C-alpha positions in Angstrom: 16.3 -17.6 98.8 19.5 -15.7 98.4 21.5 -18.9 98.7 19.6 -20.4 95.9 20.0 -17.4 93.7 23.8 -17.3 94.3 24.6 -21.0 94.1 21.5 -22.5 92.4 21.5 -20.9 88.9 23.4 -22.1 85.8 24.9 -18.7 85.2 26.6 -19.0 88.6 27.9 -22.6 88.0 31.5 -21.5 88.7 30.5 -20.3 92.2 29.0 -23.6 93.2 31.8 -25.6 91.6 34.4 -23.7 93.7 32.4 -24.2 96.9 31.9 -28.0 96.2 35.6 -28.5 95.4 36.5 -26.8 98.7 34.1 -28.9 100.7 34.9 -32.2 98.9 38.7 -31.8 98.7 39.4 -34.7 101.1 37.0 -37.2 99.6 37.1 -36.5 95.8 40.3 -37.4 94.0 39.5 -35.2 91.0 38.2 -31.7 91.1 34.7 -31.0 89.7 34.9 -29.1 86.4 31.2 -29.1 85.3 27.8 -29.6 86.8 24.3 -30.0 85.5 21.5 -28.5 87.6 18.5 -30.6 88.4 15.3 -28.6 88.9 16.6 -25.1 88.9 13.3 -23.5 89.8 13.8 -20.7 92.4 11.8 -20.3 95.5 8.5 -18.5 95.2 5.7 -18.0 97.7 4.5 -21.6 97.4 8.0 -23.0 98.0 8.4 -20.7 101.0 5.3 -22.2 102.5 6.2 -25.8 101.7 9.9 -25.8 102.6 10.3 -23.0 105.1 13.8 -23.0 106.6 15.2 -25.4 103.9 17.1 -24.1 100.9 18.6 -26.7 98.6 20.4 -27.1 95.3 20.8 -30.4 93.4 23.4 -31.1 90.7 25.0 -33.9 88.8 28.8 -33.8 88.0 30.5 -34.7 84.8 31.3 -38.1 86.4 27.6 -38.7 87.2 27.9 -38.1 90.9 24.6 -36.8 92.4 25.1 -34.0 94.9 22.5 -32.2 97.0 23.5 -29.1 99.0 21.0 -28.2 101.6 20.9 -25.3 104.1 18.8 -26.0 107.2 17.9 -22.8 109.1 15.7 -24.4 111.7 16.4 -27.4 114.0 13.4 -29.7 113.7 15.3 -32.4 115.7 15.0 -34.9 112.9 18.1 -34.2 110.9 19.6 -37.6 110.7 16.4 -39.4 109.7 15.6 -36.8 107.2 19.1 -36.9 105.6 19.1 -40.6 105.2 15.6 -40.6 103.7 16.5 -37.9 101.3 19.8 -39.5 100.4 18.0 -42.8 99.7 15.5 -41.0 97.4 18.3 -39.4 95.4 20.2 -42.6 95.1 17.2 -44.8 94.2 15.8 -42.1 91.9 18.6 -42.8 89.4 17.1 -46.1 88.5 15.0 -45.8 85.4 12.9 -48.4 83.5 15.4 -50.9 81.8 18.4 -49.7 83.8 20.7 -51.8 86.0 21.8 -51.5 89.6 25.3 -51.0 88.2 24.1 -47.7 86.8 23.7 -46.2 90.2 26.2 -43.5 90.9 27.7 -42.0 94.0 25.3 -39.8 95.9 26.5 -37.0 98.2 24.3 -35.1 100.6 25.7 -31.9 102.1 23.9 -30.4 105.0 24.8 -26.8 106.0 23.2 -26.3 109.4 22.5 -22.9 111.1 22.6 -24.8 114.4 24.7 -27.3 116.2 23.6 -30.9 115.9 26.4 -33.4 115.5 28.1 -34.7 118.7 31.6 -33.8 117.4 33.9 -30.8 118.0 34.6 -30.4 114.2 32.4 -28.0 112.3 32.7 -30.2 109.2 32.0 -34.0 109.6 31.8 -36.6 106.8 30.2 -40.0 106.9 30.5 -43.2 104.8 29.7 -46.9 105.3 32.5 -48.7 107.2 33.0 -52.1 108.7 32.7 -51.8 112.5 36.0 -53.3 113.5 38.4 -53.0 110.6 36.9 -49.6 109.6 37.3 -50.6 106.0 35.0 -48.7 103.7 32.3 -50.9 102.1 31.6 -48.4 99.3 31.9 -44.7 98.6 28.5 -44.6 97.0 27.1 -43.0 100.2 28.7 -39.8 101.5 27.0 -37.4 103.9 28.5 -34.1 105.0 27.5 -31.9 107.9 28.7 -28.3 108.2 27.6 -26.6 111.4 28.0 -22.8 111.0 27.7 -21.9 114.7 30.7 -24.2 115.5 32.7 -22.5 112.7 31.9 -19.1 114.2 32.7 -20.2 117.7 36.1 -21.8 116.7 36.9 -18.9 114.4 39.6 -20.9 112.4 42.1 -19.2 110.2 41.2 -18.5 106.6 44.1 -20.6 105.3 42.0 -22.9 103.1 39.2 -22.7 100.6 36.5 -24.2 102.8 37.1 -21.8 105.6 37.0 -18.9 103.3 33.7 -20.1 101.8 32.2 -20.6 105.3 33.4 -17.1 106.3 31.4 -15.8 103.3 28.4 -17.8 104.3 28.4 -16.7 107.9 29.4 -13.0 107.5 29.1 -12.1 103.8 29.2 -8.4 104.5 32.7 -8.7 106.0 34.1 -10.9 103.2 35.6 -7.9 101.4 37.3 -6.6 104.5 39.0 -9.9 105.1 40.3 -10.0 101.5 38.8 -13.4 100.9 37.9 -12.6 97.3 41.5 -12.2 96.4 42.3 -15.8 97.3 38.9 -17.1 95.9 37.8 -15.4 92.7 34.5 -17.3 92.9 33.8 -15.6 96.2 34.4 -12.3 94.6 31.7 -13.1 92.1 29.4 -14.3 94.9 29.9 -11.0 96.7 29.0 -9.1 93.5 25.8 -11.3 92.9 24.8 -10.8 96.6 25.2 -7.0 96.1 22.9 -7.1 93.1 20.3 -9.2 94.9 20.3 -6.9 97.9 19.2 -4.1 95.5 16.4 -6.1 93.9 13.1 -5.2 95.6 11.4 -8.5 94.8 14.3 -10.6 96.1 14.4 -8.5 99.3 10.6 -8.9 99.8 10.7 -12.7 99.4 13.8 -12.9 101.7 12.0 -10.9 104.4 8.9 -13.0 104.0 10.9 -16.2 104.4 12.7 -14.8 107.5 9.4 -13.9 109.1 8.1 -17.4 108.5 11.3 -18.9 109.8 11.1 -16.8 113.0 7.4 -17.8 113.4 8.2 -21.5 113.1 11.2 -21.3 115.4 9.0 -19.6 118.0 6.3 -22.4 117.6 8.9 -25.2 117.9 10.5 -23.6 121.1 7.0 -23.0 122.5 6.1 -26.7 121.9 9.3 -27.8 123.6 8.6 -25.6 126.6 5.1 -27.0 126.9 6.5 -30.5 126.7 9.0 -29.9 129.4 6.3 -28.3 131.6 4.0 -31.3 131.1 6.8 -33.7 131.9 7.5 -32.0 135.2 3.8 -32.2 136.1 3.8 -35.9 135.3 6.8 -36.4 137.5 5.1 -34.5 140.4 2.0 -36.6 140.1 4.1 -39.8 140.3 6.0 -38.6 143.3 2.8 -37.5 145.1 1.4 -41.0 144.4 4.6 -42.4 146.1 3.9 -40.3 149.1 7.0 -38.1 148.8 6.9 -34.9 150.8 6.2 -31.5 149.3 9.7 -30.0 149.7 11.4 -33.0 148.0 9.0 -32.8 145.1 9.8 -29.1 144.7 13.5 -29.8 144.7 13.1 -32.8 142.2 10.9 -30.9 139.7 11.6 -27.2 140.1 7.9 -26.6 140.3 6.5 -24.1 142.9 4.7 -25.4 146.0 1.4 -23.8 144.8 1.6 -25.9 141.6 2.2 -29.1 143.4 -0.6 -28.4 145.9 -2.9 -27.8 142.9 -1.9 -31.2 141.5 -2.6 -32.8 144.8 -6.1 -31.4 144.9 -6.9 -32.7 141.4 -8.9 -35.9 141.2 -6.9 -39.0 140.1 -7.1 -39.9 136.4 -9.1 -43.0 135.4 
């Protein structure tokens, strides 16, 4: 909600441009100077219900590059598949009746994650299409970024570049002024001002609190389902070990279940 109001409105175009230039500094030869927002509707109650835990902004640059910035607040354990699916939709969606494949432009998906997901030490990873052996890039039309905020916080890097200053703002916006970040990044100074205005708007605060409640509820349900899955998996292992004739103490050690639980399983009739 707050992310979209700071980065996802045309009047704050300069804020998003500054963030994108910081993030894409290593892959884009020229700095972005202008963007056109695609679907600038802000989150309301229906959007909160439909896309809980997902905040996204989509823009097209002056060169025609499609960029989607998405913040994922909840780990649904489908990040890679979802990213590729959404990238493909954005890329293919450029084709209109009578247009040509040559009209397809570079499409960039940026995932800002509030959890660790990628098996890399770096908090900012970038992916393209490469040949397996030579590592030569096939095309730059596909570009996917992952920014993992917990890794950034854990590593606590210096604020000696634009990206780190922006990530510091995203992770601890209240402390940004103390760090003097806005001096080096005027756009962050404006973002801090916008954030202060939003924090005094009752409707924005109400919707933000509603979104957070729904996020916490969904996280609780996901974790509960995982725990149930793990427990059922242990029970299934215990059943198999009992069928193999393994002794009680060994099954307790192998599964972590209590003796009473295993005895209860042993008393249950076999499944047909």
